[in-house]
PASETOR-189704 format. One line per field, with one value per residue (C-alpha): residue number from 1; residue in three letters; x, y, z. Coordinates in nm, 3 decimals. Example, Ala and Ser with C-alpha at 12.3 -4.5 7.8 and 13.67 -1.06 7.14 Angstrom:
seq: c(1	2) .
type: c(ALA	SER) .
c1: c(1.230	1.367) .
c2: c(-0.450	-0.106) .
c3: c(0.780	0.714) .
# end
This chain:
seq: c(1	2	3	4	5	6	7	8	9	10	11	12	13	14	15	16	17	18	19	20	21	22	23	24	25	26	27	28	29	30	31	32	33	34	35	36	37	38	39	40	41	42	43	44	45	46	47	48	49	50	51	52	53	54	55	56	57	58	59	60	61	62	63	64	65	66	67	68	69	70	71	72	73	74	75	76	77	78	79	80	81	82	83	84	85	86	87	88	89	90	91	92	93	94	95	96	97	98	99	100	101	102	103	104	105	106	107	108	109	110	111	112	113	114	115	116	117	118	119	120	121	122	123	124	125	126	127	128	129	130	131	132	133	134	135	136	137	138	139	140	141	142	143	144	145	146	147	148	149	150	151	152	153	154	155	156	157	158	159	160	161	162	163	164	165	166	167	168	169	170	171	172	173	174	175	176	177	178	179	180	181	182	183	184	185	186	187	188	189	190	191	192	193	194	195	196	197	198	199	200	201	202	203	204	205	206	207	208	209	210	211	212	213	214	215	216	217	218	219	220	221	222	223	224	225	226	227	228	229	230	231	232	233	234	235	236	237	238	239	240	241	242	243	244	245	246	247	248	249	250	251	252	253	254	255	256	257	258	259	260	261	262	263	264	265	266	267	268	269	270	271	272	273	274	275	276	277	278	279	280	281	282	283	284	285	286	287	288	289	290	291	292	293	294	295	296	297	298	299	300	301	302	303	304	305	306	307	308	309	310	311	312	313	314	315	316	317	318	319	320	321	322	323	324	325	326	327	328	329	330	331	332	333	334	335	336	337	338	339	340	341	342	343	344	345	346	347	348	349	350	351	352	353	354	355	356	357	358	359	360	361	362	363	364	365	366	367	368	369	370	371	372	373	374	375	376	377	378	379	380	381	382	383	384	385	386	387	388	389	390	391	392	393	394	395	396	397	398	399	400	401	402	403	404	405	406	407	408	409	410	411	412	413	414	415	416	417	418	419	420	421	422	423	424	425	426	427	428	429	430	431	432	433	434	435	436	437	438	439	440	441	442) .
type: c(MET	GLU	SER	GLU	PRO	VAL	THR	THR	PRO	PHE	GLY	ARG	ARG	PRO	MET	SER	LEU	ALA	MET	LEU	LEU	LYS	GLN	ARG	ARG	GLY	GLU	ALA	ILE	ALA	ALA	GLY	THR	THR	ARG	ASN	LYS	TRP	LYS	LEU	PHE	ARG	SER	VAL	CYS	GLU	ALA	ARG	ALA	GLY	LEU	ASP	VAL	THR	ASP	ARG	ALA	LEU	THR	VAL	LEU	ASP	ALA	LEU	LEU	SER	PHE	TYR	PRO	GLU	ASP	GLU	LEU	SER	SER	GLU	ARG	GLY	LEU	VAL	VAL	PHE	PRO	SER	ASN	ALA	GLN	LEU	SER	LEU	ARG	ALA	ARG	GLY	MET	ALA	ALA	ALA	THR	LEU	ARG	ARG	GLN	LEU	ALA	VAL	LEU	VAL	GLU	ALA	GLY	LEU	ILE	SER	ARG	LYS	ASP	SER	PRO	ASN	GLY	LYS	ARG	TYR	ILE	ARG	ARG	ASN	ARG	GLU	GLY	GLY	ILE	GLY	GLU	ALA	TYR	GLY	PHE	SER	LEU	ALA	PRO	LEU	LEU	ALA	ARG	ALA	GLY	GLU	ILE	GLU	ALA	ILE	ALA	ALA	ARG	ILE	ALA	ALA	ASP	ARG	GLN	MET	LEU	ARG	GLY	MET	LYS	GLU	ARG	LEU	THR	ILE	CYS	ARG	ARG	ASP	ILE	ALA	LYS	LEU	VAL	ALA	ALA	ALA	ILE	GLU	GLU	ALA	ILE	PRO	GLY	ASP	TRP	GLU	ARG	ILE	SER	SER	THR	PHE	GLN	VAL	LEU	LEU	GLN	ARG	ILE	PRO	ARG	ALA	ALA	THR	LEU	GLU	SER	ILE	ALA	PRO	VAL	LEU	GLU	GLU	LEU	GLU	THR	ILE	ARG	LEU	GLY	ILE	ILE	ASN	THR	LEU	GLU	SER	GLN	ASN	LYS	ILE	GLN	ILE	GLU	SER	THR	SER	GLU	SER	GLN	ILE	GLU	ARG	HIS	ILE	GLN	ASN	SER	ASN	PRO	GLU	SER	THR	SER	GLU	SER	GLU	PRO	GLY	LEU	GLU	THR	GLY	GLN	GLU	ALA	ASN	ARG	ASP	PRO	GLU	PRO	ARG	ALA	GLY	SER	GLU	ARG	ARG	GLU	PRO	GLY	MET	ALA	GLY	LYS	ASP	GLY	GLU	GLY	SER	ARG	ALA	ILE	VAL	ARG	THR	ASN	ALA	GLY	LYS	LEU	LYS	SER	PHE	PRO	LEU	GLY	MET	VAL	LEU	GLN	ALA	CYS	PRO	ASP	ILE	VAL	ASP	TYR	GLY	PRO	GLY	GLY	THR	ILE	ALA	ASN	TRP	ARG	ASP	LEU	MET	MET	ALA	ALA	VAL	VAL	VAL	ARG	ALA	MET	LEU	GLY	VAL	SER	PRO	SER	ALA	TYR	GLU	GLU	ALA	ALA	SER	VAL	MET	GLY	PRO	GLU	THR	ALA	ALA	THR	VAL	MET	ALA	CYS	ILE	LEU	GLN	ARG	ALA	GLY	HIS	ILE	ASN	SER	ALA	GLY	GLY	TYR	LEU	ARG	ASP	LEU	THR	GLN	ARG	ALA	GLU	SER	SER	GLU	PHE	ALA	LEU	GLY	PRO	MET	LEU	MET	ALA	LEU	LEU	ARG	THR	LYS	ASN	ARG	PHE	SER	ASP	GLY	PRO	ALA	HIS	ARG	PRO	GLU	MET	GLY	THR	ASP	LEU	VAL	GLN	ALA	ALA	SER	ARG) .
c1: c(-4.688	-4.796	-4.958	-5.331	-5.523	-5.654	-6.009	-6.206	-6.517	-6.864	-7.132	-7.083	-6.783	-6.487	-6.137	-5.841	-5.464	-5.489	-5.721	-5.474	-5.185	-5.385	-5.469	-5.103	-5.007	-5.253	-5.088	-4.740	-4.756	-4.430	-4.434	-4.534	-4.691	-4.971	-5.151	-5.421	-5.716	-5.846	-5.506	-5.453	-5.800	-5.709	-5.398	-5.616	-5.840	-5.538	-5.402	-5.739	-5.627	-5.326	-5.527	-5.801	-6.095	-6.412	-6.538	-6.835	-6.596	-6.419	-6.754	-6.792	-6.432	-6.510	-6.811	-6.606	-6.341	-6.610	-6.690	-6.331	-6.337	-5.988	-5.836	-5.509	-5.506	-5.292	-5.269	-5.228	-5.589	-5.742	-5.842	-6.174	-6.498	-6.832	-7.122	-7.441	-7.536	-7.816	-7.584	-7.316	-7.569	-7.678	-7.322	-7.260	-7.520	-7.806	-7.634	-7.850	-7.772	-7.675	-7.446	-7.296	-7.203	-7.043	-6.831	-6.720	-6.603	-6.410	-6.230	-6.144	-6.019	-5.807	-5.643	-5.759	-5.972	-6.022	-6.314	-6.306	-6.624	-6.778	-6.906	-7.257	-7.150	-7.272	-7.063	-7.023	-6.772	-6.719	-6.592	-6.350	-6.385	-6.228	-6.489	-6.251	-6.283	-6.190	-6.286	-6.428	-6.583	-6.643	-6.408	-6.038	-5.859	-5.520	-5.443	-5.501	-5.251	-5.002	-5.001	-4.991	-4.638	-4.714	-5.037	-4.864	-4.591	-4.850	-5.035	-4.711	-4.624	-4.969	-4.957	-4.612	-4.731	-5.035	-4.818	-4.578	-4.870	-5.009	-4.672	-4.641	-4.991	-4.894	-4.578	-4.782	-5.033	-4.756	-4.575	-4.892	-4.954	-4.595	-4.586	-4.921	-4.832	-4.472	-4.581	-4.851	-4.598	-4.350	-4.614	-4.734	-4.378	-4.299	-4.005	-3.854	-3.936	-4.146	-4.428	-4.698	-4.514	-4.452	-4.819	-4.925	-4.686	-4.810	-5.173	-5.086	-4.914	-5.215	-5.434	-5.215	-5.296	-5.560	-5.845	-5.745	-5.377	-5.121	-4.748	-4.671	-4.893	-4.816	-4.437	-4.336	-4.579	-4.444	-4.087	-4.165	-4.355	-4.067	-3.829	-4.052	-4.070	-3.691	-3.649	-3.893	-3.715	-3.375	-3.511	-3.661	-3.349	-3.121	-3.345	-3.343	-2.961	-2.948	-3.180	-2.976	-2.651	-2.815	-2.952	-2.612	-2.432	-2.684	-2.762	-2.552	-2.728	-3.077	-3.328	-3.672	-3.958	-4.235	-4.355	-4.417	-4.080	-4.218	-4.292	-4.062	-3.820	-3.943	-3.623	-3.685	-3.789	-4.121	-3.979	-3.966	-4.345	-4.449	-4.095	-4.070	-4.197	-3.919	-3.597	-3.455	-3.077	-3.090	-3.302	-3.608	-3.625	-3.894	-4.000	-3.755	-3.382	-3.208	-2.899	-2.604	-2.491	-2.824	-2.934	-2.884	-2.668	-2.960	-3.091	-3.391	-3.249	-3.400	-3.339	-3.336	-3.571	-3.511	-3.813	-3.783	-4.041	-4.195	-4.442	-4.197	-3.896	-3.548	-3.463	-3.129	-2.942	-3.075	-2.727	-2.704	-3.044	-2.946	-2.613	-2.790	-3.077	-2.943	-3.220	-3.478	-3.295	-3.421	-3.781	-3.725	-3.834	-3.607	-3.418	-3.264	-3.339	-3.218	-3.431	-3.681	-3.974	-3.819	-3.771	-4.136	-4.250	-4.030	-4.170	-4.526	-4.425	-4.244	-4.543	-4.768	-4.508	-4.462	-4.838	-4.851	-5.201	-5.244	-5.400	-5.096	-4.857	-5.068	-5.086	-4.707	-4.659	-4.898	-4.721	-4.357	-4.367	-4.356	-3.974	-3.930	-4.207	-4.039	-3.705	-3.865	-4.009	-3.659	-3.524	-3.804	-3.727	-3.357	-3.430	-3.753	-3.625	-3.611	-3.952	-4.260	-4.523	-4.410	-4.750	-4.756	-4.395	-4.473	-4.779	-4.567	-4.308	-4.587	-4.723	-4.372	-4.334	-4.665	-4.538	-4.194	-4.023	-3.897	-3.569	-3.469	-3.097	-3.018	-3.211	-3.002	-2.679	-2.765	-2.807	-2.484	-2.292	-2.437	-2.347	-1.989	-1.958	-2.055	-1.840	-1.534	-1.580	-1.814	-1.974	-2.273	-2.590	-2.800	-3.178	-3.209	-3.587	-3.542	-3.227	-3.398	-3.682	-3.436	-3.222	-3.521	-3.641	-3.315) .
c2: c(0.368	0.603	0.934	0.945	1.250	1.494	1.421	1.735	1.714	1.685	1.948	2.257	2.129	2.352	2.233	2.346	2.309	2.102	1.854	1.825	1.760	1.494	1.321	1.310	1.190	0.903	0.801	0.789	0.422	0.227	-0.072	-0.392	-0.214	-0.421	-0.418	-0.628	-0.391	-0.485	-0.463	-0.125	-0.016	-0.112	0.105	0.392	0.347	0.353	0.664	0.841	1.130	1.196	1.177	1.416	1.192	1.115	0.777	0.810	0.875	0.551	0.373	0.498	0.392	0.047	0.027	0.139	-0.126	-0.393	-0.318	-0.390	-0.755	-0.861	-0.874	-0.727	-0.369	-0.348	-0.087	-0.363	-0.475	-0.128	0.062	0.224	0.115	0.229	0.160	0.362	0.584	0.344	0.041	0.241	0.364	0.005	-0.109	0.205	0.086	0.281	0.620	0.904	1.033	1.383	1.243	1.001	1.287	1.485	1.190	1.113	1.475	1.427	1.121	1.311	1.611	1.383	1.236	0.878	0.850	1.053	1.102	0.982	1.131	1.018	1.263	1.254	1.213	0.852	0.565	0.276	0.064	0.004	-0.343	-0.429	-0.704	-0.963	-0.893	-0.711	-0.359	-0.112	0.211	0.268	0.578	0.617	0.646	0.560	0.389	0.473	0.751	0.503	0.255	0.532	0.650	0.301	0.340	0.684	0.562	0.263	0.489	0.725	0.429	0.294	0.635	0.677	0.323	0.390	0.720	0.544	0.282	0.546	0.750	0.442	0.380	0.742	0.731	0.422	0.594	0.902	0.695	0.519	0.848	1.014	0.722	0.716	1.089	1.088	0.788	0.892	1.239	1.088	0.852	1.135	1.348	1.055	0.968	1.336	1.340	1.690	1.858	2.123	1.878	2.143	2.315	1.979	1.886	2.224	2.190	1.836	1.951	2.232	1.986	1.754	2.042	2.074	1.723	1.757	1.514	1.430	1.378	1.387	1.315	1.687	1.780	1.492	1.466	1.787	1.715	1.362	1.491	1.737	1.474	1.228	1.501	1.563	1.190	1.158	1.449	1.291	0.955	1.118	1.303	0.989	0.782	1.043	1.051	0.672	0.665	0.910	0.686	0.377	0.539	0.656	0.307	0.144	0.378	0.342	-0.026	-0.143	0.100	0.015	-0.065	-0.213	-0.066	-0.261	-0.552	-0.760	-0.912	-1.006	-0.649	-0.431	-0.203	0.152	0.290	0.121	0.355	0.335	0.140	-0.173	-0.216	-0.487	-0.613	-0.908	-1.139	-1.026	-1.141	-1.326	-1.281	-1.225	-0.957	-1.068	-0.958	-0.701	-0.658	-0.501	-0.491	-0.444	-0.230	-0.431	-0.360	-0.219	-0.502	-0.472	-0.695	-0.919	-0.928	-0.714	-0.369	-0.123	-0.190	0.052	-0.072	0.011	-0.075	-0.153	-0.142	-0.489	-0.414	-0.411	-0.611	-0.467	-0.263	-0.260	0.013	0.085	0.043	-0.309	-0.397	-0.268	-0.450	-0.779	-0.717	-0.506	-0.616	-0.398	-0.080	-0.114	-0.074	0.244	0.590	0.667	0.341	0.452	0.409	0.694	0.646	0.415	0.578	0.489	0.131	0.103	0.241	-0.014	-0.291	-0.206	-0.235	-0.565	-0.692	-0.647	-0.792	-1.110	-1.161	-1.095	-0.984	-0.638	-0.797	-1.021	-0.727	-0.500	-0.773	-0.814	-0.436	-0.430	-0.716	-0.644	-0.270	-0.093	-0.083	-0.450	-0.562	-0.371	-0.533	-0.878	-0.806	-0.710	-1.042	-1.234	-1.054	-1.132	-1.506	-1.504	-1.781	-2.022	-1.937	-2.101	-1.870	-1.527	-1.456	-1.781	-1.729	-1.378	-1.501	-1.776	-1.521	-1.298	-1.585	-1.655	-1.287	-1.294	-1.585	-1.421	-1.691	-1.457	-1.267	-1.037	-1.032	-1.397	-1.360	-1.058	-1.224	-1.536	-1.323	-1.135	-1.461	-1.600	-1.284	-1.292	-1.664	-1.621	-1.311	-1.509	-1.780	-2.050	-2.269	-2.491	-2.280	-2.370	-2.377	-2.029	-2.042	-2.307	-2.145	-1.811	-1.969	-2.156	-1.844	-1.626	-1.879	-1.883) .
c3: c(-1.617	-1.897	-1.801	-1.863	-1.987	-1.729	-1.613	-1.541	-1.320	-1.467	-1.414	-1.199	-1.005	-1.100	-1.185	-0.972	-0.970	-0.650	-0.824	-1.113	-0.874	-0.689	-1.017	-1.118	-0.772	-0.806	-1.129	-0.973	-0.873	-0.883	-1.113	-0.938	-0.639	-0.485	-0.152	0.008	0.004	0.347	0.518	0.354	0.468	0.826	0.797	0.675	0.980	1.214	1.038	1.030	1.251	1.030	0.707	0.822	0.730	0.926	1.038	0.798	0.511	0.602	0.582	0.224	0.142	0.281	0.049	-0.252	-0.182	-0.170	-0.536	-0.640	-0.755	-0.639	-0.291	-0.420	-0.543	-0.858	-1.130	-1.387	-1.330	-1.329	-1.018	-1.116	-0.947	-1.089	-0.848	-0.868	-0.578	-0.486	-0.466	-0.289	-0.033	0.043	0.109	0.316	0.571	0.413	0.417	0.285	-0.063	0.054	0.324	0.073	-0.162	0.122	0.237	-0.119	-0.142	0.185	0.041	-0.277	-0.077	0.144	-0.167	-0.109	-0.423	-0.739	-0.973	-1.330	-1.473	-1.800	-2.065	-1.915	-1.550	-1.526	-1.392	-1.631	-1.825	-2.192	-2.275	-2.555	-2.812	-2.583	-2.315	-2.085	-1.951	-2.220	-2.046	-1.698	-1.545	-1.172	-0.872	-0.905	-0.614	-0.765	-0.509	-0.226	-0.373	-0.460	-0.096	0.057	0.197	0.338	0.498	0.658	0.797	0.948	1.100	1.251	1.398	1.551	1.696	1.845	1.994	2.139	2.307	2.437	2.573	2.746	2.908	3.020	3.171	3.369	3.494	3.583	3.783	3.976	4.038	4.172	4.403	4.526	4.604	4.785	5.003	5.071	5.182	5.402	5.558	5.617	5.791	6.002	6.109	6.177	5.936	5.909	5.577	5.404	5.332	5.302	5.018	4.847	4.878	4.738	4.441	4.386	4.369	4.125	3.894	3.904	3.787	3.477	3.355	3.079	3.044	2.686	2.754	2.473	2.464	2.445	2.741	2.974	2.931	3.119	3.403	3.441	3.449	3.729	3.930	3.902	4.022	4.325	4.399	4.380	4.621	4.868	4.850	4.907	5.211	5.362	5.291	5.450	5.757	5.768	5.759	6.050	6.252	6.162	6.276	6.598	6.661	6.605	6.846	7.126	7.072	7.370	7.605	7.488	7.762	7.715	7.916	7.745	7.954	7.637	7.531	7.186	7.085	6.874	7.056	7.103	6.954	6.619	6.334	6.152	5.857	6.072	6.047	5.805	5.735	5.970	5.694	5.455	5.622	5.321	5.310	4.930	4.760	4.567	4.207	4.135	4.500	4.748	4.822	5.159	5.177	5.314	5.664	5.778	6.009	6.382	6.594	6.679	6.321	6.409	6.350	6.102	5.732	5.436	5.168	4.800	4.592	4.222	3.945	3.947	3.668	3.376	3.268	3.285	2.975	2.794	2.605	2.258	2.112	2.250	2.104	1.758	1.776	1.852	1.604	1.313	1.071	1.250	1.141	0.781	0.903	1.102	0.976	0.682	0.732	1.063	1.434	1.653	1.966	2.133	1.955	1.618	1.739	1.844	1.506	1.329	1.554	1.447	1.079	1.144	1.342	1.040	0.803	1.012	1.050	1.426	1.523	1.681	1.990	2.047	2.019	2.241	2.506	2.492	2.527	2.823	3.003	2.914	2.850	2.508	2.485	2.579	2.340	2.056	2.146	2.140	1.794	1.680	1.813	1.637	1.309	1.346	1.359	1.157	0.929	1.223	1.376	1.228	1.379	1.497	1.656	1.852	1.956	2.087	2.279	2.438	2.552	2.687	2.895	3.026	3.117	3.309	3.517	3.565	3.355	3.081	3.078	2.793	2.870	2.783	2.455	2.349	2.461	2.259	1.947	2.016	2.063	1.741	1.552	1.683	1.607	1.243	1.203	1.319	1.057	0.924	1.183	1.225	1.246	1.551	1.567	1.709	1.752	2.024	2.163	2.212	2.409	2.631	2.677	2.762	3.022	3.217) .
# end
């Protein structure tokens, strides 16, 4: 693309080196670069905090884009729009003229648009002999198209941070509930321990949680709360083991003084309450697990309960995910994926590329968990050629996960087996879209 002459501002607005650099940056558009203007505008809205623009400035940008005649932004068709202030104000929901000028200045300062002023400061076009646009004066959308990749990356990072923050808030809520109820149970059962100090520390940590929580502010608090919870659980489990050993040794000498033979023995610990309905010999997934060898001789002894997180699916090592789904690496920041945050950022980019709606992906992240949803998107990308509708496929897996019919492990193992099969030599390629559904439902 040939460099155009510098456009200095009309009237009293001064010229600066920053304005010159922004003009040249807007001209640096790679050949063949195109973007759907409304999808790019949505990315700008998602990246608003990183671009330092106001919501009213976005309203003006929306109005400017509506004056561009094509849906695809392309430098080959020209990127200058030339509406009058009156027409621009109407499409900006009746924004006042003074406010309109301020928000246009915000967009220029943010490097999303640039001014191309005419000799008299008016906005107009001059047509050539063929009837096309020979010269246009107004606002250029070239900086917006030139920064399309950067804007999409910022939007993906913010979306990944938002999902991670949502997950950390959920973990924080569960951790607060666990600590409060475990301490209350320990005090009620008279378990030895410095529970007053633990409660005081717990309340101090709660005071450190800001109302507008961020990843940086909530992460250290969550780490300390999880450490406290782990210490409480270890104390209660050690006390439970002592009671179990004591019960086993004195079981033959036990005497019952209660006149009701159906009641629980007085020597049984407090964990027996509410467990009579859970005597299954095998542990139930996502609910509770009994430690082997903890039942009494008559099957009614005390049992140590280990609770698991029933809200989210089991996660797998990041290395295993990348080995099964190597294609997702190209969409990570800088073409690499070093941690789960990078994988979630890449999943947001892949989601948009495959046409999966934001609502479908957010629902999947809410049901499965952010890490599992990102892993599922990596699996869908890996076999995208065999899946007709990525959005419908993801919604189907989300519904299966809600009804506990979805397992991530078989899906990853199916991809690993397929990868190993094709690396060993040519073979018949299966319909992996169907195979993944069947594997995930096992």
